N, C-alpha and C positions, 0 to 999 in steps of 0.2 A: 723923450721921443714924442713929438707932437702927433696928435690924431686921436680919433675916438676909438677906445677899446671897450668891447663889451665885457661883462663879467662882474662889474661892480668893485666895491672896496676890498672884499676878501681876496678875489683873484689878483687884484693889483698888489696887495701886500704879499701874497704868496710868490708872485713873479719877482717882486723886489728882493725878497729873501733868497730865492733860488738864484737870481742874478748875482747877488753879492757872493754867494758860495761859488758859483761858476767862475766869477771874476777872480776870486782868490785861488781857485784851482788852476786856472789858466796862467795866472801870474807866477805861481810856484812852478808849474810845468815848463814855462819859458825861461825860468832862471832869474826872475826879478826879485826873488826872495820871498820869505814867508810874510803873510799878512797877519800882523799881531797888534792888537790894541786899536784905538781910534786916533788916526792921524791923517794928514792930507793925502799921503800915498795910498793908504788903505781905503779912504773914501773914494779916491779917483778909480781905483781898481774895482770897487763895488759898483760904481756908476757905469763903467765900461761893461762890466759883466751883465748888469741889468739891461743895458741897451742891446747887447747881443741876445739875451733871452727874449726881450720884447720883439726884436726883429724876427727871431725864429717863431715865436708865438703868432705873430701877425701873418707870417707866410703859411703856417699850418692852418690858420683859421680861414684864409681866403681861398 
C-alpha cells in the first residue's frame, strides 16, 4: 500500500505480522480453508490481511 506511514521499522513489522494473522483468520472464517505452511495461497492471504490492517491503521491515524 503506497504512501508514507509514520512509526518506523518496528511498527511496520508489527502491522505486517498482525495483518498476516488477520488475513488467516478472515480466510478461515470465510471458508477458504486453513492457512498452513508457506505457499502461494498463504502468502496471498497474508498480503490481503496486511493491506486491510494498513487501511484501518491509516484511517485511525488521520
